[in-house]
C-alpha positions in Angstrom: -2.7 24.3 14.3 -5.2 26.5 12.4 -8.7 24.9 12.6 -10.2 27.2 10.0 -9.4 24.7 7.2 -12.5 22.6 8.0 -14.7 25.3 6.6 -12.4 25.8 3.6 -12.5 22.0 2.9 -16.3 22.0 3.0 -16.4 24.8 0.5 -13.7 23.2 -1.8 -15.3 19.8 -1.6 -18.8 21.1 -2.5 -17.3 22.9 -5.5 -15.5 19.7 -6.6 -18.7 17.7 -6.5 -20.3 19.9 -9.1 -17.7 18.8 -11.7 -16.2 15.5 -10.5 -18.3 12.4 -9.5 -18.2 12.4 -5.7 -15.8 15.3 -5.8 -12.8 12.9 -6.1 -10.8 11.1 -8.8 -10.3 8.0 -6.6 -13.0 6.9 -4.2 -11.0 6.4 -1.0 -10.0 10.1 -1.1 -13.6 11.1 -0.4 -13.3 10.2 3.4 -16.4 8.0 3.0 -14.8 5.5 5.3 -14.1 7.9 8.1 -16.8 10.6 7.5 -16.3 14.3 7.2 -14.7 16.3 4.4 -11.3 15.4 2.8 -8.3 17.6 3.4 -7.4 19.7 0.3 -3.6 19.8 0.0 -1.6 22.3 -2.0 2.0 21.2 -1.2 4.2 18.8 0.6 7.8 18.8 1.9 9.6 16.0 3.6 7.3 14.2 6.0 4.7 17.0 5.9 1.8 18.0 3.8 0.1 21.4 4.0 -3.6 22.2 3.4 -5.1 25.0 1.5 -5.2 27.2 4.6 -1.6 26.4 5.5 -2.2 23.8 8.2 0.6 21.3 8.6 0.2 17.5 8.9 2.7 14.7 9.5 1.9 12.5 6.6 1.6 8.8 7.2 -0.3 8.1 3.9 2.5 9.4 1.6 0.5 9.1 -1.6 -0.6 5.6 -0.6 3.0 4.5 -0.1 4.6 5.9 -3.2 6.7 8.6 -1.6 9.2 6.5 0.4 11.7 9.4 0.3 9.1 11.9 1.4 7.5 14.8 -0.4 9.5 17.0 -2.9 12.7 15.0 -2.5 15.4 17.5 -3.7 17.2 15.3 -6.2 13.9 14.1 -7.7 12.7 17.8 -8.1 16.0 18.9 -9.6 16.0 16.2 -12.2 12.4 16.6 -13.0 12.9 20.3 -13.7 15.7 19.4 -16.1 13.6 16.6 -17.8 10.6 18.8 -18.3 12.6 21.3 -20.3 13.5 18.5 -22.8 9.8 17.6 -23.3 7.1 15.8 -21.4 6.6 12.8 -23.7 7.6 11.6 -27.1 5.6 8.4 -27.8 8.8 6.7 -28.9 11.7 4.9 -27.3 14.2 6.6 -24.9 17.4 5.6 -23.1 15.7 6.5 -19.8 13.3 3.6 -20.2 16.1 1.1 -20.5 17.9 2.7 -17.5 14.8 2.2 -15.2 14.2 -1.3 -16.6 17.8 -2.2 -15.9 17.5 -0.9 -12.3 14.4 -3.0 -11.7 15.9 -6.1 -13.2 19.1 -5.7 -11.1 17.0 -5.2 -8.0 14.4 -7.9 -8.3 16.0 -11.3 -8.8 12.9 -13.0 -10.3 12.6 -10.3 -13.1 14.6 -11.0 -16.2 12.7 -8.6 -18.4 10.2 -5.9 -17.5 7.5 -3.8 -19.4 6.5 -0.4 -18.1 2.9 0.8 -17.9 1.0 3.8 -16.6 -0.5 2.3 -13.5 -0.5 -0.6 -11.2 -4.0 -1.6 -12.5 -2.5 -1.8 -16.1 0.4 -3.8 -14.8 -1.8 -6.4 -13.1 -4.3 -6.6 -16.0 -1.4 -7.2 -18.4 0.3 -9.8 -16.2 -2.9 -11.8 -16.0 -3.4 -11.7 -19.7 0.2 -12.8 -20.2 -0.2 -15.7 -17.8 -3.3 -16.8 -19.6 -1.5 -16.5 -22.9 1.4 -18.5 -21.6 -0.6 -21.3 -20.0 -3.5 -21.3 -22.5 -5.8 -21.5 -19.5 -8.5 -19.2 -18.2 -9.0 -19.3 -14.4 -7.1 -17.3 -11.8 -7.0 -17.5 -8.0 -7.1 -14.3 -5.9 -7.6 -13.8 -2.2 -10.3 -12.1 -0.2 -9.6 -8.5 0.6 -6.9 -8.1 -2.0 -7.2 -5.2 -4.4 -5.3 -5.6 -7.6 -6.7 -2.6 -9.5 -10.0 -2.0 -11.1 -9.9 -4.5 -14.0 -13.3 -6.2 -14.3 -12.1 -9.7 -13.6 -10.5 -8.6 -10.3 -13.3 -6.7 -8.7 -14.5 -9.6 -6.6 -14.2 -9.7 -2.8 -11.8 -6.7 -2.8 -10.5 -4.6 0.0 -9.3 -1.1 -0.2 -11.9 1.5 -1.2 -14.5 -1.1 -2.0 -14.4 -2.4 1.6 -16.1 0.9 2.5 -19.1 0.2 0.3 -21.9 -2.3 0.8 -21.4 -4.2 -2.4 -18.8 -6.9 -2.7 -18.3 -6.3 -6.4 -18.6 -3.2 -8.5 -21.7 -2.6 -10.6 -21.1 -2.7 -14.3 -19.0 -5.9 -14.2 -20.8 -8.8 -16.1 -20.8 -12.2 -14.4 -19.0 -13.6 -17.4 -16.0 -11.4 -16.6 -15.6 -12.8 -13.1 -16.7 -16.4 -13.7 -13.0 -17.4 -14.1 -12.0 -15.7 -10.8 -11.7 -18.0 -7.8 -11.6 -16.2 -4.5 -10.0 -17.8 -1.4 -9.1 -16.8 2.1 -5.6 -15.4 2.6 -3.2 -17.5 4.7 -5.2 -20.7 4.1 -2.9 -22.9 2.0 -5.3 -25.9 2.4 -8.0 -24.0 0.6 -5.6 -23.2 -2.2 -4.6 -26.9 -2.5 -8.3 -27.9 -2.7 -9.1 -25.3 -5.3 -6.0 -26.1 -7.5 -6.8 -29.9 -7.5 -10.4 -29.0 -8.6 -9.5 -26.5 -11.3 -6.0 -27.5 -12.3 -6.8 -28.1 -16.0 -8.0 -24.6 -16.5 -6.0 -22.6 -13.9 -3.6 -20.0 -15.4 -2.4 -18.0 -12.4 -2.4 -17.4 -8.7 -2.1 -13.7 -7.9 -1.3 -12.6 -4.4 -0.2 -9.5 -2.4 2.7 -11.1 -0.6 1.8 -8.8 2.3 -1.8 -7.8 2.2 -2.0 -4.0 2.3 -5.4 -3.1 0.8 -7.6 -4.2 3.8 -5.0 -3.1 6.3 -1.5 -4.6 6.7 -1.9 -8.4 7.0 1.3 -10.6 7.2 1.6 -14.0 5.5 2.0 -17.0 7.7 5.3 -18.7 7.6 4.3 -21.4 5.2 1.9 -19.5 3.0 4.0 -17.9 0.3 6.3 -20.9 0.0 3.3 -23.1 -0.2 1.9 -21.1 -3.1 5.3 -21.4 -4.8 5.3 -25.2 -4.4 1.7 -25.6 -5.7 2.3 -23.3 -8.7 5.4 -25.2 -9.7 3.8 -28.6 -9.3 0.8 -27.7 -11.5 2.5 -25.4 -13.9 0.5 -22.4 -12.8 2.0 -18.9 -13.1 2.5 -17.3 -9.6 2.1 -13.6 -9.7 3.2 -11.3 -6.9 1.4 -8.0 -6.8 4.1 -5.8 -5.3 2.6 -2.5 -6.4 2.7 -1.5 -2.7 5.5 -3.8 -1.3 8.0 -3.4 -4.2 11.0 -1.4 -3.1 9.3 -0.7 0.2 9.8 -3.9 2.2 13.4 -4.1 0.9 15.2 -3.1 -2.2 14.2 -6.4 -3.8 10.7 -6.2 -2.5 8.7 -8.7 -0.4 10.0 -11.6 -2.5 13.5 -10.8 -1.4 12.4 -10.4 2.2 10.6 -13.8 2.3 12.9 -15.5 -0.2 10.1 -16.7 -2.5 10.4 -16.1 -6.2 7.2 -15.6 -8.3 7.0 -16.1 -12.0 5.7 -12.6 -12.6 5.8 -9.5 -10.5 3.7 -6.3 -10.7 5.2 -3.0 -9.6 4.1 0.6 -9.2 4.1 3.5 -6.8 7.8 3.8 -5.7 9.2 3.1 -9.1 7.6 6.3 -10.3 8.9 8.5 -7.6 5.4 10.0 -7.0 4.4 10.1 -10.7 2.0 7.7 -12.5 3.7 4.5 -13.3 3.4 0.7 -13.3 5.4 -2.3 -14.4 5.3 -6.0 -14.8 8.1 -8.4 -15.3 9.4 -11.9 -14.8 10.9 -14.9 -16.6 12.2 -14.1 -20.1 10.4 -17.1 -21.6 7.1 -15.7 -20.4 7.8 -12.0 -21.1 8.8 -12.7 -24.7 5.2 -13.7 -25.4 4.4 -9.9 -25.3 3.9 -8.1 -28.6 5.8 -7.2 -30.7 7.7 -10.5 -30.1 4.7 -12.6 -29.2 1.0 -12.8 -29.5 -0.1 -11.3 -26.2 -1.0 -7.6 -26.8 -0.3 -4.8 -24.4 0.4 -1.1 -25.2 0.3 2.4 -23.7 0.8 5.8 -25.3 2.5 7.3 -22.2 4.1 4.1 -20.9 7.7 4.8 -20.0 7.3 8.6 -20.5 10.5 10.5 -19.6 9.1 12.4 -16.7 7.8 9.5 -14.6 10.9 7.4 -15.6 13.2 10.2 -14.4 11.5 10.3 -11.0 11.7 6.6 -10.8 15.4 6.4 -11.6 16.4 9.0 -9.1 14.2 7.3 -6.4 15.7 3.9 -7.0 19.2 5.2 -7.1 18.7 7.0 -3.8 17.3 3.9 -2.1 20.1 1.8 -3.4 22.8 4.2 -2.2 21.3 5.3 1.1 20.5 1.7 2.3 17.8 3.2 4.4 15.5 0.1 5.0 17.0 -0.7 8.4 16.3 2.9 9.5 12.8 2.8 8.2 12.1 -0.4 10.0 13.5 1.0 13.2 11.4 4.1 13.1 8.2 2.1 12.3 8.9 -0.4 15.1 9.3 2.5 17.5 6.1 4.1 16.5 4.1 0.8 16.5 5.6 -0.3 19.9 4.7 3.1 21.3 1.1 2.8 20.1 0.8 -0.6 21.6 2.2 0.5 25.0 -0.1 3.5 25.0 -3.1 1.3 24.4 -1.9 -1.1 27.1 -1.6 1.9 29.5 -5.3 2.6 29.1 -6.4 -1.0 28.9 -7.5 -0.7 25.3 -7.6 -3.7 23.1 -6.2 -2.9 19.7 -3.9 -4.6 17.2 -1.0 -2.9 15.3 0.2 -4.9 12.4 3.5 -3.8 10.9 6.4 -4.8 8.8 9.3 -2.8 7.5 7.8 0.7 7.0 4.1 -0.3 6.7 1.6 -0.4 9.6 -2.1 -0.6 10.3 -4.1 0.0 13.5 -7.2 -2.2 14.1 -9.6 -1.7 16.9 -10.2 -5.3 17.6 -9.4 -7.9 20.3 -8.1 -10.7 18.1 -5.3 -11.1 15.6 -5.9 -9.9 12.1 -4.7 -12.6 9.7 -7.2 -12.3 6.9 -9.9 -10.2 5.4 -12.7 -11.6 7.6 -10.8 -10.6 10.7 -10.1 -7.1 9.2 -13.8 -6.7 8.5 -14.6 -7.4 12.2 -12.7 -4.3 13.4 -14.6 -1.5 15.1 -14.7 1.1 12.3 -16.5 3.6 14.4 -13.6 3.7 16.9 -11.2 4.0 14.0 -13.2 7.0 12.7 -12.9 8.8 16.1 -9.2 7.9 16.3 -8.5 9.1 12.7 -10.3 12.5 13.2 -8.7 13.1 16.5 -5.2 12.7 15.0 -6.2 14.7 12.0 -7.3 17.7 14.1 -4.0 17.6 15.9 -1.9 17.4 12.8 -1.4 13.7 11.9 -2.7 12.5 8.5 -3.3 8.7 8.4 -4.7 6.9 5.4 -8.4 7.7 5.6 -9.7 4.2 6.1 -9.3 1.4 8.6 -8.9 -0.9 5.5 -5.7 0.8 4.3 -2.0 0.7 5.1 0.0 3.6 6.6 3.6 4.3 5.8 6.7 6.1 7.0 9.4 7.7 4.8 13.1 8.4 5.1 12.0 12.0 5.7 10.2 11.2 9.0 12.3 12.3 12.0 12.6 11.3 15.6 10.6 14.4 16.4 7.8 13.3 14.1 7.5 9.9 15.7 7.5 11.4 19.2 4.9 14.0 18.2 2.6 11.2 16.8 3.0 9.2 20.0 2.1 12.2 22.1 -1.0 12.8 20.0 -1.9 9.1 20.1 -1.6 9.1 23.9 -4.1 12.0 24.3 -6.4 10.5 21.7 -6.6 7.0 23.3 -7.0 8.5 26.7 -10.1 10.5 25.4 -11.7 7.5 23.8 -11.4 5.0 26.7 -15.2 5.4 27.5 -16.1 4.6 23.9 -13.7 1.6 23.9 -15.2 0.4 27.1 -18.7 0.7 25.6 -17.5 -1.3 22.6 -16.0 -4.0 24.8 -12.5 -3.2 23.9 -11.2 -2.3 27.3 -9.8 -5.4 28.9 -9.5 -3.9 32.4 -12.5 -1.8 33.6 -10.5 -0.8 36.6 -7.5 0.4 34.6 -5.0 2.7 36.3 -3.0 4.6 33.7 0.7 4.3 34.4 2.2 7.5 33.1 5.7 6.0 33.4 5.2 3.3 30.8 5.3 5.4 27.7 7.8 7.9 29.2 10.2 5.1 29.9 9.9 3.8 26.4 10.5 7.2 24.8 13.5 7.8 27.1 15.1 4.6 26.0 14.5 5.4 22.3 16.0 8.9 22.7 19.3 7.3 23.6 19.3 5.6 20.2 18.6 8.9 18.4 22.2 9.3 17.2 22.1 6.0 15.5 19.1 6.9 13.4 19.5 8.3 9.9 
């Protein structure tokens, strides 16, 4: 790999900072969480992205999970070229909007009607307004470390990019905007029951990421989502699943299909736009029909449902439906995560790899990560070293220990094996730092070179079964 790009990145980033606050249009891109300068990318293909100097990276960020088919998926590109020739946006209704809406309704069993937006933030903001309009109540429950976009009422105890900064809440958000937001620990159904009993008369909604993915991947306990459903039904509270990340990634019907728990409203984004800006929220018809122009809850967007984003979304969802690639994605992700765990074990390093379907996160910590407080206890200095070592060798992870990583249908067996080889060299090199941090559980470790080799050999035999 060409290592010249670091100098080019410095130059480009310094130039960007002259004209763009912080040099970025979204904070986590700045590499503030990992240090150094962000990689400037000029193209992507399949599982790879290429920097301005032509350096190649295996991409495990994938536009923060949006590109489940990989970069520049041929059918998406072909159909976008045709769509652009017809016009980029019309500000009126099109058949394409109905087609994408129909695909979403057919895929997600809890959604009877859906409204398209321009972003996940818009979708969540609108869903909460709709829930308040439906219940005629004010308060909402969210969970520590969950990021639901940058609407004022939701910037309380958030994960994602805000976990990098010393403030728990953004400046510029009046207290009056957050006084109706109740923040509880994820995976603690007893705390939810207590809060609901206390605030039930004015509680409009519970919003939750069914799988936390904005402070790293954190899985729900067996009873948690079902417990939320039961509580919401009992007290006539609107249960909102924020599936901007998990929608069409965990399964074709999202996390709610995977866990068999139906929310009242669902927020979507990322994958349904095929890599273009998009969002959506949908749910029960009786709730959705309160939206203007039929009802009194106002929501609008000039570019909502524009034909370019909608085209990319339609092609992406059709491909996912036809290819039935979720089993393959899960197999590849399990292989990668098992390999990382075995490599860590080989060197006596304590780390946790949380994964489900095609999402995964690596935490340098010696205890299970089940909520935001556990995620915050991870050794971020070790993650920084790990991240930059992989980056130099051609693997691009999401640039924060508080973010999820992803695989796509474009990632190959060769990609997985290359990542594992690089992880092996990286973990071997940081053993002293891990020991100093107290994350080596055997000071007299004896690396067994056969462990990972045996695992890879077994996996190679399955290669023909992979898509």
